[in-house]
Structure formats: structure tokens, C-alpha cells
Backbone as CSV, one residue per row, in Angstrom:
resi,resn,N_x,N_y,N_z,CA_x,CA_y,CA_z,C_x,C_y,C_z
1,UNK,111.187,183.540,85.684,111.312,184.992,85.660,109.922,185.625,85.640
2,UNK,109.733,186.652,86.468,108.459,187.366,86.498,108.717,188.846,86.220
3,UNK,107.715,189.514,85.632,107.795,190.927,85.324,106.783,191.691,86.167
4,UNK,107.132,192.931,86.461,106.183,193.812,87.144,105.536,194.715,86.097
5,UNK,104.263,194.514,85.862,103.497,195.343,84.938,102.677,196.327,85.767
6,UNK,103.063,197.589,85.767,102.354,198.603,86.541,101.012,198.915,85.893
7,UNK,99.931,198.685,86.621,98.588,198.904,86.073,98.401,200.332,85.593
8,UNK,98.926,201.290,86.325,98.753,202.699,85.957,99.428,203.034,84.631
9,UNK,100.523,202.344,84.321,101.261,202.642,83.094,100.683,201.945,81.865
10,UNK,100.125,200.760,82.046,99.676,199.981,80.885,98.159,199.970,80.726
11,UNK,97.448,200.682,81.564,95.983,200.686,81.547,95.447,201.127,80.188
12,UNK,94.418,200.412,79.697,93.767,200.772,78.440,92.275,200.969,78.678
13,UNK,91.619,201.631,77.716,90.222,202.019,77.911,89.342,201.394,76.828
14,UNK,88.242,200.769,77.220,87.318,200.221,76.219,86.512,201.337,75.562
15,UNK,86.623,201.460,74.256,85.863,202.488,73.535,84.683,201.878,72.781
16,UNK,84.616,200.540,72.773,83.467,199.870,72.148,83.286,198.490,72.754
17,UNK,82.032,198.150,73.070,81.649,196.793,73.451,80.371,196.436,72.696
18,UNK,80.352,195.289,72.061,79.160,194.872,71.330,78.061,194.465,72.305
19,UNK,76.837,194.530,71.835,75.715,194.081,72.662,75.851,192.602,72.997
20,UNK,76.389,191.835,72.057,76.563,190.402,72.320,77.508,190.175,73.495
21,UNK,78.634,190.891,73.506,79.588,190.746,74.605,78.954,191.147,75.934
22,UNK,78.172,192.204,75.927,77.529,192.661,77.159,76.569,191.619,77.722
23,UNK,76.057,190.755,76.851,75.108,189.729,77.290,75.781,188.424,77.703
24,UNK,77.091,188.324,77.510,77.790,187.117,77.957,77.716,187.030,79.478
25,UNK,77.467,185.840,79.982,77.278,185.669,81.421,78.434,184.955,82.110
26,UNK,79.237,184.208,81.359,80.297,183.406,81.971,81.596,184.197,82.055
27,UNK,81.977,184.599,83.267,83.268,185.240,83.485,84.333,184.159,83.587
28,UNK,85.364,184.254,82.764,86.396,183.216,82.738,87.122,183.155,84.072
29,UNK,87.475,184.309,84.602,88.180,184.350,85.875,87.976,185.729,86.495
30,UNK,87.803,185.766,87.802,87.689,187.040,88.508,89.082,187.507,88.895
31,UNK,89.491,188.633,88.356,90.850,189.113,88.559,90.860,190.620,88.744
32,UNK,91.410,191.059,89.856,91.537,192.498,90.105,92.487,193.132,89.099
33,UNK,93.588,192.449,88.784,94.570,193.013,87.856,93.962,193.190,86.463
34,UNK,93.202,192.207,86.007,92.561,192.330,84.699,91.583,193.495,84.696
35,UNK,90.820,193.640,85.759,89.854,194.738,85.844,90.576,196.088,85.885
36,UNK,91.717,196.150,86.575,92.474,197.404,86.673,93.031,197.837,85.318
37,UNK,93.524,196.890,84.532,94.175,197.217,83.259,93.182,197.228,82.106
38,UNK,92.335,196.217,82.038,91.440,196.003,80.896,90.085,196.681,81.094
39,UNK,89.776,197.014,82.323,88.557,197.722,82.748,87.280,196.888,82.668
40,UNK,87.288,195.806,81.913,86.101,194.951,81.837,86.524,193.507,82.102
41,UNK,85.597,192.707,82.601,85.877,191.297,82.837,85.990,190.548,81.517
42,UNK,86.775,189.479,81.527,86.849,188.594,80.369,85.699,187.600,80.458
43,UNK,84.738,187.731,79.552,83.568,186.859,79.550,83.436,186.152,78.205
44,UNK,82.832,184.963,78.242,82.530,184.245,77.008,81.080,183.787,77.058
45,UNK,80.614,183.260,75.948,79.236,182.780,75.865,79.144,181.385,76.476
46,UNK,79.513,180.373,75.722,79.466,178.991,76.204,80.710,178.244,75.762
47,UNK,81.116,177.253,76.548,82.236,176.402,76.171,81.764,175.309,75.217
48,UNK,82.539,175.017,74.168,82.193,173.893,73.291,82.215,172.578,74.074
49,UNK,81.409,171.634,73.659,81.319,170.357,74.363,82.368,169.353,73.896
50,UNK,82.805,169.458,72.628,83.673,168.437,72.054,85.118,168.878,71.863
51,UNK,85.440,170.087,72.254,86.806,170.605,72.102,86.986,171.778,73.047
52,UNK,88.233,172.228,73.248,88.438,173.433,74.059,87.900,174.680,73.357
53,UNK,87.695,175.732,74.129,87.444,177.066,73.580,88.765,177.546,73.004
54,UNK,88.792,177.842,71.708,90.030,178.155,71.001,90.099,179.642,70.689
55,UNK,91.081,180.315,71.243,91.246,181.748,71.007,92.708,182.038,70.688
56,UNK,92.919,182.964,69.768,94.259,183.288,69.297,94.636,184.704,69.709
57,UNK,95.935,184.962,69.745,96.444,186.294,70.087,97.582,186.648,69.147
58,UNK,97.429,187.779,68.431,98.448,188.230,67.495,98.563,189.752,67.552
59,UNK,99.724,190.253,67.130,99.912,191.688,66.942,100.166,191.927,65.460
60,UNK,99.534,192.962,64.914,99.673,193.291,63.497,100.069,194.747,63.323
61,UNK,100.774,195.017,62.227,101.022,196.394,61.829,99.758,196.946,61.177
62,UNK,99.753,198.241,60.872,98.571,198.855,60.273,98.269,198.288,58.887
63,UNK,99.288,197.701,58.228,99.066,197.106,56.908,99.011,195.580,56.975
64,UNK,98.727,195.046,58.150,98.446,193.621,58.275,99.633,192.690,58.324
65,UNK,100.816,193.198,58.648,102.002,192.351,58.741,102.199,191.876,60.185
66,UNK,102.651,190.634,60.319,102.873,190.042,61.641,104.317,190.168,62.105
67,UNK,105.208,190.576,61.213,106.619,190.715,61.574,107.320,191.538,60.505
68,UNK,108.469,192.093,60.866,109.322,192.764,59.892,110.067,191.705,59.086
69,UNK,110.335,192.002,57.837,111.016,191.036,56.980,112.426,190.746,57.477
70,UNK,113.108,191.769,58.040,114.491,191.570,58.470,114.588,190.940,59.855
71,UNK,113.518,191.031,60.655,113.486,190.388,61.976,112.139,189.668,62.080
72,UNK,112.060,188.403,61.697,110.768,187.699,61.628,110.240,187.266,62.988
73,UNK,110.128,188.225,63.891,109.650,187.965,65.247,108.561,188.983,65.558
74,UNK,107.349,188.520,65.854,106.212,189.417,66.085,106.450,190.379,67.236
75,UNK,107.307,190.017,68.162,107.618,190.863,69.313,108.003,192.277,68.882
76,UNK,108.719,192.392,67.766,109.241,193.691,67.354,108.195,194.573,66.685
77,UNK,107.104,193.992,66.198,106.011,194.811,65.670,105.456,195.693,66.779
78,UNK,105.451,195.178,67.985,105.025,195.963,69.142,106.161,196.835,69.666
79,UNK,107.297,196.224,69.925,108.366,196.919,70.634,109.028,198.029,69.823
80,UNK,108.941,197.988,68.512,109.525,199.042,67.681,108.542,200.177,67.392
81,UNK,107.391,200.152,68.039,106.440,201.262,67.939,106.857,202.315,68.961
82,UNK,107.713,203.228,68.552,108.311,204.191,69.478,107.343,205.278,69.918
83,UNK,106.191,205.400,69.252,105.214,206.429,69.611,104.097,205.895,70.507
84,UNK,104.142,204.616,70.806,103.051,204.010,71.582,103.211,204.208,73.083
85,UNK,104.362,204.763,73.512,104.664,204.894,74.940,104.567,203.514,75.591
86,UNK,103.723,203.355,76.622,103.619,202.053,77.279,102.602,201.140,76.599
87,UNK,102.038,201.594,75.472,101.077,200.762,74.753,101.672,199.450,74.283
88,UNK,102.961,199.470,73.942,103.618,198.228,73.520,103.777,197.265,74.681
89,UNK,103.913,197.797,75.897,103.968,196.932,77.075,102.602,196.314,77.368
90,UNK,101.539,197.087,77.098,100.189,196.544,77.246,99.983,195.377,76.296
91,UNK,100.526,195.489,75.087,100.449,194.398,74.116,101.004,193.111,74.722
92,UNK,102.171,193.199,75.320,102.801,192.024,75.927,102.003,191.547,77.137
93,UNK,101.445,192.497,77.888,100.648,192.110,79.057,99.394,191.345,78.641
94,UNK,98.738,191.768,77.553,97.540,191.056,77.091,97.879,189.610,76.746
95,UNK,99.031,189.387,76.116,99.456,188.017,75.847,99.606,187.241,77.148
96,UNK,100.190,187.884,78.164,100.339,187.223,79.460,98.987,186.959,80.113
97,UNK,98.051,187.898,79.979,96.702,187.701,80.509,96.045,186.485,79.854
98,UNK,96.198,186.368,78.546,95.571,185.263,77.825,96.253,183.932,78.128
99,UNK,97.540,183.968,78.417,98.220,182.754,78.879,97.763,182.381,80.289
100,UNK,97.509,183.384,81.088,97.087,183.181,82.478,95.777,182.406,82.563
101,UNK,94.838,182.683,81.658,93.540,182.006,81.705,93.556,180.679,80.950
102,UNK,94.642,180.391,80.239,94.697,179.205,79.379,95.044,177.950,80.168
103,UNK,94.431,176.844,79.770,94.851,175.527,80.251,95.997,174.991,79.399
104,UNK,96.063,175.451,78.158,97.112,175.022,77.239,97.355,176.116,76.214
105,UNK,98.585,176.177,75.702,98.964,177.148,74.670,99.650,176.396,73.536
106,UNK,99.476,176.899,72.312,99.981,176.201,71.127,100.925,177.098,70.340
107,UNK,102.057,176.528,69.944,103.006,177.235,69.094,103.525,176.259,68.037
108,UNK,104.059,176.792,66.954,104.613,175.958,65.891,106.128,175.909,65.942
109,UNK,106.697,175.027,65.160,108.137,174.841,65.170,108.916,176.042,64.679
110,UNK,108.366,176.806,63.730,109.095,177.952,63.182,109.414,178.982,64.249
111,UNK,108.467,179.236,65.158,108.711,180.206,66.228,109.819,179.728,67.152
112,UNK,109.873,178.429,67.410,110.936,177.897,68.261,112.300,178.081,67.610
113,UNK,112.350,178.039,66.281,113.608,178.308,65.578,114.047,179.753,65.801
114,UNK,113.084,180.677,65.808,113.392,182.098,65.947,113.820,182.439,67.363
115,UNK,113.152,181.844,68.349,113.397,182.180,69.754,113.804,180.924,70.518
116,UNK,115.091,180.783,70.869,115.567,179.568,71.547,115.093,179.441,72.987
117,UNK,114.507,180.510,73.543,114.038,180.473,74.932,112.522,180.584,75.035
118,UNK,111.809,180.338,73.960,110.366,180.582,73.926,109.629,179.712,74.935
119,UNK,108.786,180.371,75.742,107.897,179.704,76.689,106.548,180.401,76.645
120,UNK,105.479,179.648,76.816,104.136,180.222,76.802,103.569,180.208,78.216
121,UNK,104.133,181.059,79.069,103.703,181.131,80.461,103.418,182.584,80.832
122,UNK,102.576,182.777,81.836,102.291,184.110,82.343,103.479,184.616,83.148
123,UNK,103.930,185.829,82.849,105.073,186.418,83.547,104.684,187.574,84.455
124,UNK,103.386,187.856,84.578,102.929,188.951,85.436,102.881,188.467,86.881
125,UNK,103.692,189.073,87.719,103.795,188.664,89.128,102.458,188.769,89.845
126,UNK,101.709,189.839,89.585,100.430,190.029,90.278,99.402,188.990,89.849
127,UNK,99.321,188.698,88.568,98.407,187.654,88.111,98.792,186.305,88.710
128,UNK,100.074,186.035,88.731,100.580,184.776,89.293,100.175,184.640,90.757
129,UNK,100.260,185.734,91.502,99.966,185.692,92.937,98.472,185.691,93.238
130,UNK,97.634,185.966,92.236,96.189,185.946,92.458,95.641,184.536,92.647
131,UNK,96.376,183.554,92.184,95.892,182.173,92.223,95.968,181.633,93.640
132,UNK,94.852,181.103,94.119,94.831,180.454,95.423,95.267,179.004,95.257
133,UNK,96.190,178.578,96.093,96.711,177.226,95.966,97.830,177.168,94.946
134,UNK,98.088,175.984,94.434,99.190,175.779,93.498,98.836,176.296,92.110
135,UNK,99.699,177.137,91.564,99.484,177.633,90.201,99.900,176.557,89.200
136,UNK,99.041,176.295,88.243,99.356,175.330,87.198,99.710,176.074,85.911
137,UNK,100.929,175.852,85.443,101.336,176.473,84.184,100.556,175.849,83.024
138,UNK,100.235,176.637,82.010,99.534,176.058,80.856,100.391,175.007,80.159
139,UNK,99.738,174.003,79.636,100.434,172.953,78.895,101.026,173.553,77.628
140,UNK,102.284,173.268,77.383,103.000,173.792,76.226,102.857,172.800,75.071
141,UNK,102.066,173.161,74.066,101.830,172.274,72.927,102.603,172.792,71.719
142,UNK,103.458,171.958,71.171,104.160,172.284,69.931,103.494,171.484,68.818
143,UNK,102.968,172.180,67.825,102.233,171.502,66.755,103.056,171.457,65.473
144,UNK,102.965,170.342,64.777,103.734,170.160,63.543,103.064,169.087,62.696
145,UNK,103.133,169.218,61.389,102.564,168.200,60.505,103.389,166.918,60.562
146,UNK,104.723,167.057,60.408,105.561,165.854,60.338,106.783,165.899,61.249
147,UNK,106.870,166.915,62.115,107.959,166.987,63.080,109.251,167.568,62.559
148,UNK,109.396,167.684,61.245,110.681,168.099,60.683,110.980,169.575,60.889
149,UNK,109.955,170.386,61.181,110.177,171.821,61.376,110.438,172.180,62.832
150,UNK,110.451,171.203,63.728,110.666,171.472,65.153,112.146,171.347,65.484
151,UNK,112.759,172.368,66.098,114.135,172.216,66.576,114.133,171.323,67.820
152,UNK,114.467,170.068,67.655,114.316,169.092,68.735,115.314,169.281,69.868
153,UNK,116.249,170.217,69.694,117.164,170.560,70.786,116.696,171.787,71.554
154,UNK,115.496,172.291,71.259,114.981,173.495,71.919,114.831,173.257,73.416
155,UNK,115.124,174.306,74.200,115.101,174.183,75.662,113.732,173.780,76.198
156,UNK,112.644,174.198,75.531,111.302,173.845,75.981,111.112,172.335,76.046
157,UNK,111.714,171.626,75.109,111.533,170.178,75.017,112.480,169.405,75.917
158,UNK,113.425,170.107,76.547,114.418,169.442,77.396,114.362,169.959,78.830
159,UNK,113.171,170.296,79.298,112.952,170.690,80.685,111.683,169.986,81.154
160,UNK,111.505,169.899,82.459,110.292,169.256,82.963,109.620,170.067,84.068
161,UNK,109.886,171.380,84.095,109.158,172.255,85.017,107.780,172.578,84.450
162,UNK,107.734,172.808,83.149,106.492,173.174,82.476,106.001,171.986,81.645
163,UNK,104.728,171.615,81.783,104.210,170.465,81.024,104.267,170.728,79.525
164,UNK,104.790,169.784,78.755,104.934,169.989,77.315,104.618,168.711,76.561
165,UNK,104.137,168.877,75.333,103.771,167.759,74.475,103.840,168.222,73.022
166,UNK,104.201,167.328,72.137,104.188,167.610,70.705,102.954,166.950,70.098
167,UNK,102.251,167.693,69.254,101.106,167.154,68.517,101.484,167.068,67.046
168,UNK,101.448,165.863,66.507,101.870,165.666,65.123,101.172,164.430,64.544
169,UNK,101.623,163.998,63.398,101.080,162.806,62.739,101.889,161.569,63.141
170,UNK,101.441,160.394,62.690,102.219,159.168,62.909,103.586,159.294,62.235
171,UNK,103.605,159.888,61.061,104.872,160.123,60.369,105.767,161.039,61.196
172,UNK,105.166,162.067,61.794,105.930,162.973,62.635,106.466,162.288,63.873
173,UNK,105.659,161.411,64.462,106.125,160.662,65.637,107.360,159.837,65.297
174,UNK,107.343,159.154,64.152,108.498,158.344,63.750,109.746,159.206,63.615
175,UNK,109.580,160.400,63.037,110.732,161.296,62.878,111.262,161.731,64.242
176,UNK,110.363,162.117,65.140,110.784,162.587,66.463,111.436,161.462,67.251
177,UNK,110.852,160.281,67.217,111.402,159.127,67.941,112.831,158.836,67.499
178,UNK,113.111,159.021,66.214,114.430,158.698,65.676,115.434,159.834,65.813
179,UNK,114.972,161.042,66.146,115.885,162.193,66.150,115.953,162.943,67.476
180,UNK,115.030,162.709,68.390,115.044,163.392,69.688,115.996,162.668,70.630
181,UNK,116.852,163.431,71.305,117.799,162.846,72.250,117.135,162.723,73.617
182,UNK,116.467,161.622,73.829,115.752,161.381,75.074,114.631,160.392,74.838
183,UNK,113.952,160.033,75.917,112.856,159.073,75.812,111.607,159.734,75.242
184,UNK,110.953,159.060,74.322,109.734,159.555,73.684,108.607,158.560,73.940
185,UNK,107.456,159.064,74.380,106.282,158.227,74.614,105.159,158.683,73.698
186,UNK,104.605,157.745,72.943,103.504,158.063,72.031,102.165,157.863,72.724
187,UNK,101.259,158.822,72.527,99.884,158.680,72.992,98.961,158.919,71.799
188,UNK,97.742,158.396,71.885,96.774,158.622,70.816,95.591,159.406,71.342
189,UNK,94.648,159.692,70.474,93.549,160.589,70.836,92.611,159.990,71.873
190,UNK,92.686,158.678,72.105,91.837,158.041,73.111,92.516,157.928,74.469
191,UNK,93.778,158.318,74.559,94.505,158.218,75.831,93.918,159.177,76.854
192,UNK,93.874,158.726,78.103,93.378,159.568,79.188,94.340,159.491,80.363
193,UNK,94.787,160.659,80.830,95.657,160.719,82.005,95.713,162.155,82.500
194,UNK,96.287,162.362,83.669,96.406,163.694,84.252,97.562,164.405,83.553
195,UNK,97.243,165.378,82.733,98.243,165.975,81.854,99.372,166.652,82.609
196,UNK,99.048,167.466,83.612,100.087,168.260,84.265,101.135,167.385,84.948
197,UNK,100.719,166.296,85.565,101.689,165.439,86.251,102.487,164.590,85.266
198,UNK,101.835,164.095,84.221,102.532,163.238,83.260,103.469,164.027,82.355
199,UNK,103.040,165.211,81.945,103.815,165.967,80.956,104.975,166.737,81.562
200,UNK,105.184,166.596,82.872,106.363,167.190,83.504,107.387,166.121,83.877
201,UNK,107.231,164.932,83.352,108.220,163.883,83.575,109.384,164.064,82.602
202,UNK,110.453,163.303,82.817,111.656,163.456,82.004,111.411,163.129,80.532
203,UNK,110.520,162.188,80.263,110.279,161.776,78.881,109.432,162.807,78.141
204,UNK,109.494,162.765,76.820,108.731,163.675,75.978,107.531,162.934,75.397
205,UNK,106.345,163.459,75.648,105.128,162.857,75.108,104.843,163.413,73.711
206,UNK,104.390,162.533,72.833,104.016,162.922,71.474,102.617,162.387,71.195
207,UNK,101.691,163.293,70.886,100.338,162.916,70.488,100.333,162.710,68.976
208,UNK,100.077,161.481,68.546,100.107,161.147,67.122,98.698,160.849,66.624
209,UNK,98.240,161.640,65.650,96.931,161.410,65.023,97.098,161.527,63.512
210,UNK,96.425,160.676,62.767,96.546,160.716,61.314,97.858,160.113,60.851
211,UNK,97.898,159.599,59.655,99.113,158.960,59.148,100.183,159.971,58.758
212,UNK,99.856,160.865,57.847,100.832,161.860,57.389,100.431,163.281,57.753
213,UNK,99.158,163.493,58.097,98.647,164.801,58.509,97.832,164.615,59.786
214,UNK,98.088,165.419,60.824,97.334,165.260,62.073,95.836,165.490,61.860
215,UNK,95.024,164.777,62.628,93.577,164.956,62.595,93.183,165.950,63.685
216,UNK,92.901,167.171,63.264,92.683,168.259,64.214,91.528,167.969,65.160
217,UNK,90.447,167.408,64.657,89.299,167.101,65.512,89.689,166.118,66.615
218,UNK,90.495,165.115,66.276,90.940,164.139,67.274,91.879,164.779,68.291
219,UNK,92.730,165.677,67.817,93.640,166.391,68.721,92.851,167.172,69.759
220,UNK,91.855,167.919,69.298,91.079,168.748,70.211,90.219,167.905,71.152
221,UNK,89.726,166.790,70.663,88.952,165.893,71.525,89.827,165.320,72.636
222,UNK,91.071,164.980,72.308,92.011,164.473,73.307,92.209,165.483,74.430
223,UNK,92.464,166.737,74.061,92.733,167.741,75.092,91.480,168.074,75.894
224,UNK,90.328,168.136,75.258,89.080,168.393,75.980,88.804,167.271,76.979
225,UNK,88.956,166.034,76.544,88.719,164.880,77.411,89.640,164.903,78.620
226,UNK,90.842,165.427,78.428,91.833,165.446,79.500,91.905,166.788,80.226
227,UNK,90.805,167.536,80.212,90.660,168.681,81.100,91.050,170.036,80.563
228,UNK,91.355,170.149,79.273,91.716,171.444,78.695,90.448,172.118,78.176
229,UNK,90.037,173.198,78.843,88.836,173.933,78.431,89.157,175.200,77.652
230,UNK,90.319,175.810,77.947,90.715,177.051,77.278,92.088,176.844,76.644
231,UNK,92.164,177.042,75.334,93.423,176.836,74.619,93.780,178.088,73.825
232,UNK,94.952,178.651,74.122,95.453,179.840,73.436,96.297,179.421,72.240
233,UNK,96.000,179.985,71.084,96.738,179.686,69.856,97.699,180.842,69.576
234,UNK,98.999,180.591,69.706,100.001,181.624,69.439,100.633,181.460,68.060
235,UNK,100.385,180.351,67.414,100.928,180.090,66.084,100.013,180.669,65.009
236,UNK,100.482,181.618,64.197,99.640,182.165,63.122,99.229,181.106,62.101
237,UNK,100.150,180.216,61.767,99.830,179.182,60.792,98.751,178.242,61.283
238,UNK,98.842,177.828,62.547,97.836,176.929,63.101,96.516,177.663,63.306
239,UNK,96.595,178.951,63.652,95.376,179.746,63.767,94.639,179.810,62.441
240,UNK,95.374,180.024,61.359,94.776,180.047,60.023,94.167,178.686,59.683
241,UNK,94.857,177.631,60.051,94.335,176.276,59.826,93.008,176.075,60.558
242,UNK,92.924,176.558,61.795,91.692,176.408,62.569,90.545,177.223,61.974
243,UNK,90.864,178.372,61.384,89.824,179.149,60.697,89.268,178.341,59.524
244,UNK,90.151,177.719,58.756,89.696,176.893,57.637,88.868,175.702,58.114
245,UNK,89.143,175.234,59.324,88.377,174.117,59.892,87.115,174.597,60.604
246,UNK,86.886,175.906,60.620,85.742,176.519,61.313,85.750,176.192,62.807
247,UNK,86.944,176.201,63.393,87.089,175.822,64.795,87.599,176.954,65.683
248,UNK,88.269,177.949,65.112,88.788,179.039,65.938,87.629,179.919,66.385
249,UNK,87.474,180.083,67.705,86.339,180.833,68.240,86.575,182.337,68.224
250,UNK,87.743,182.774,68.701,88.002,184.210,68.817,89.450,184.533,68.479
251,UNK,89.673,185.784,68.112,91.027,186.300,67.903,91.163,187.624,68.640
252,UNK,92.208,187.741,69.440,92.602,189.012,70.037,93.691,189.592,69.137
253,UNK,93.335,190.635,68.386,94.272,191.286,67.475,94.670,192.632,68.064
254,UNK,95.948,192.793,68.371,96.467,194.087,68.803,97.052,194.793,67.584
255,UNK,96.686,196.067,67.395,97.124,196.816,66.219,98.154,197.871,66.606
256,UNK,99.382,197.601,66.184,100.484,198.536,66.361,100.528,199.421,65.123
257,UNK,100.338,200.713,65.306,100.199,201.623,64.165,101.557,201.982,63.573
258,UNK,102.211,200.964,63.031,103.439,201.132,62.258,103.180,200.557,60.867
259,UNK,103.894,201.058,59.883,103.746,200.574,58.506,104.985,199.774,58.140
260,UNK,104.795,198.532,57.699,105.920,197.662,57.364,106.077,197.525,55.856
261,UNK,105.013,197.190,55.146,105.072,197.077,53.694,105.858,195.862,53.218
262,UNK,105.962,195.737,51.913,106.733,194.645,51.323,105.940,193.364,51.186
263,UNK,106.360,192.556,50.221,105.669,191.291,49.964,106.279,190.128,50.724
264,UNK,107.449,190.346,51.347,108.152,189.236,51.988,107.985,189.213,53.500
265,UNK,107.147,190.089,54.057,106.895,190.074,55.497,105.746,189.114,55.803
266,UNK,105.778,188.521,56.990,104.784,187.518,57.359,103.394,188.111,57.509
267,UNK,102.389,187.388,57.003,100.987,187.758,57.165,100.201,186.514,57.566
268,UNK,98.969,186.707,58.023,98.107,185.574,58.343,97.806,184.772,57.077
269,UNK,97.926,183.468,57.177,97.568,182.596,56.064,98.457,182.708,54.854
270,UNK,99.675,183.196,55.037,100.563,183.427,53.895,100.865,182.136,53.138
271,UNK,100.935,181.026,53.861,101.318,179.764,53.232,100.133,178.835,52.963
272,UNK,98.914,179.365,53.080,97.738,178.525,52.841,96.957,179.054,51.641
273,UNK,95.964,178.309,51.241,95.082,178.731,50.156,94.019,179.659,50.732
274,UNK,93.933,180.866,50.218,92.999,181.843,50.758,91.555,181.536,50.403
275,UNK,90.654,182.214,51.072,89.228,182.083,50.776,88.888,182.879,49.512
276,UNK,87.731,182.603,48.953,87.302,183.285,47.736,86.394,184.463,48.069
277,UNK,86.151,185.293,47.058,85.272,186.445,47.242,83.846,186.016,47.557
278,UNK,83.447,184.854,47.080,82.077,184.383,47.278,81.897,183.572,48.554
279,UNK,82.980,183.042,49.091,82.863,182.146,50.246,84.013,182.392,51.215
280,UNK,83.735,183.058,52.312,84.766,183.389,53.291,84.122,183.634,54.653
281,UNK,84.855,183.432,55.726,84.308,183.704,57.057,84.295,185.199,57.353
282,UNK,83.516,185.581,58.344,83.463,186.956,58.815,83.872,186.990,60.286
283,UNK,83.907,188.175,60.845,84.232,188.308,62.264,83.411,189.435,62.869
284,UNK,82.889,189.177,64.037,82.143,190.181,64.796,83.102,190.858,65.783
285,UNK,83.125,192.181,65.794,83.934,192.899,66.773,83.225,192.849,68.121
286,UNK,83.895,192.264,69.108,83.327,192.201,70.452,83.726,193.404,71.288
287,UNK,84.978,193.835,71.142,85.420,194.999,71.918,86.610,195.660,71.246
288,UNK,86.766,196.950,71.526,87.928,197.718,71.079,88.454,198.495,72.273
289,UNK,89.749,198.363,72.532,90.416,199.142,73.573,91.456,200.054,72.918
290,UNK,91.805,201.125,73.604,92.810,202.048,73.085,93.766,202.449,74.203
291,UNK,95.045,202.560,73.826,96.034,203.128,74.755,96.276,204.587,74.393
292,UNK,96.698,204.824,73.166,96.807,206.184,72.627,96.552,206.108,71.122
293,UNK,96.862,207.164,70.406,96.559,207.201,68.971,97.346,206.172,68.159
294,UNK,98.310,205.516,68.788,99.211,204.641,68.043,99.076,203.165,68.411
295,UNK,98.120,202.840,69.304,97.959,201.423,69.679,96.513,201.119,70.051
296,UNK,95.950,200.096,69.376,94.567,199.670,69.609,94.521,198.153,69.806
297,UNK,93.486,197.716,70.512,93.386,196.304,70.898,91.970,195.805,70.599
298,UNK,91.855,194.894,69.641,90.562,194.390,69.185,90.347,192.954,69.668
299,UNK,89.093,192.647,69.934,88.690,191.269,70.210,87.596,190.895,69.219
300,UNK,87.814,189.807,68.467,86.881,189.368,67.435,86.289,187.997,67.769
301,UNK,85.037,187.816,67.411,84.422,186.493,67.411,84.263,186.053,65.965
302,UNK,84.811,184.900,65.628,84.725,184.420,64.251,83.305,183.960,63.936
303,UNK,82.859,184.265,62.716,81.522,183.892,62.252,81.665,183.047,60.981
304,UNK,81.224,181.806,61.064,81.392,180.874,59.947,80.087,180.558,59.214
305,UNK,79.003,181.207,59.585,77.700,180.891,58.988,77.683,181.121,57.481
306,UNK,78.526,182.037,56.997,78.552,182.345,55.562,79.258,181.265,54.746
307,UNK,79.927,180.336,55.433,80.635,179.270,54.720,79.720,178.102,54.374
308,UNK,78.529,178.090,54.947,77.592,177.012,54.662,77.831,175.779,55.513
């Protein structure tokens, strides 16, 4: 399924660009559609040598909530902003733009429970048609500590049009092997093969690192070695984990100016141990875009120098 995103309706305007961003020389991709909607090219500084460039995309309410308590799906933080006009559609388009440039996208098992049809693919027809030659869908990575939080009957895991793989621990592999209805193939962090062709076969590949907890460095080395340079993180929990590992490079935070409140709504890092007042990471604002008074779009570069 593809969507038509009218550039004139979803266009946003950059109201701030940092000097650092202006000095970036590497354009990720030349795209007329991105220039029409976003007004500036997507540029980065340098690609890491030992892992993919890791960037996350989330939408937040004005009080920092990622979802409503009664509907734990981030989609509605955007779509229920009735004053944003087409700004909420721009929010969804930015996610599609970031999927478009990604070699791989990451989601957790909890999101698959919420959305039985979840896919991390670009749905913008114009972006899709910009690609010369065969378009390669981003690799669909489902991440889990032990596999028990993944709905193993999810449609994503039982199709072979889009390349997919589960990243978990050895313990998680054992659970998946014993509970998934289909063939399961285990790979380790030293395995090398052409991901797109292998991960679209009938069998389900599982990357197993660590005994009871996955080794994130080994996971990222595996994907970098096998051609993944840009990885989009859609899982808030895994994004928070990468911040603690000082590995998340950037976050695209879209701000929907709605107030949710309450202690039971999802927030970043809700289930992890927070940083202290004396030791915590910072973030540099690279750019700010605006649609109207009710929707803003921030791009941050994470800064870990204060962590020592």
C-alpha cells in the first residue's frame, strides 16, 4: 500500500539550523520530495566505522508523553491533534522519510502486540518512485531480550516480501525455536551474507548474541559488516537503551502540542534506570521545523562527553 503525500499540504519550514548542521558535507540522499517538504537536505557528519549510524524517530506530547494511557499507540499523539491541520500528516511523512533512507529499522515486541499489521517501510509513492533500479525495503529488525515479548504469530514474521530478522539472546533463540511455527535459522555476530536475499526466504532468521542478554555492540557490528549503514530506531525502549550505551547518534522528535498528563502514560525510559543530576547526556539541537502553532519538528544530536 502506498500513500499520496501532497507536498503543498504537508510542507514545513526550518526556523532554526545550527552552525554544526550547516557545516555537514555528507548528503544522505538527493531527493526532490524531501527538499520540497523539508526545505533542506538531510545531511550528516560522518558514518561510524564499527556500527551503523543510529537515529531514532518519536512523537511526543507537550508534556513528554509518547502515547495516551487509554490507547498506547504513538500514532494517536499525532492524529488526535485536531488543531494541527496537516501537521499531523507531516509527522507521519517524516517517519516515512526516515524509513526511506534507512537500510534497516528496529522495533520491539510490545509495538507488535499493539499493531498486528506493523511494518517499517516507506509508504510515500513519490519517494518510492525516486529510486533508480530496484527499491530495497529496509530490513525489519525485531529486538527482544529473551523473545518472550514478541507475538510470534505476527504477520511481519510470517511473510517473505520484506526482509526480517529477530535480534535476541541465546536464551531468546531457544524460546523462539521452540515456539515459532516455522523454520528458524540461528546466526551469530560473525555471520556474513547478503541480508536482503537471505532474509526474504521462508525461514525466520534469529541473530543470537549473549547468553541471557543480547550484546548490543556485537549486534551492531553484525549489521555494519553486512552492509547496514543507516539504522532507524522506532522502539522507545531500545532507543533509551542505546542512549545508556552512548550509541544513539540522533533523535528526530516531533512535538504535537497536546497535553496528556497522568503517571500511567508511556514516556522515554519509563522502564529503565534514569540518569542522575550529576551525570547525564545532553543533546545539541540541529534543526527546528514548524508547520503551525500546534506542531514542531526537532532534530537532535546526542552529546555524551559529559558522561566521561
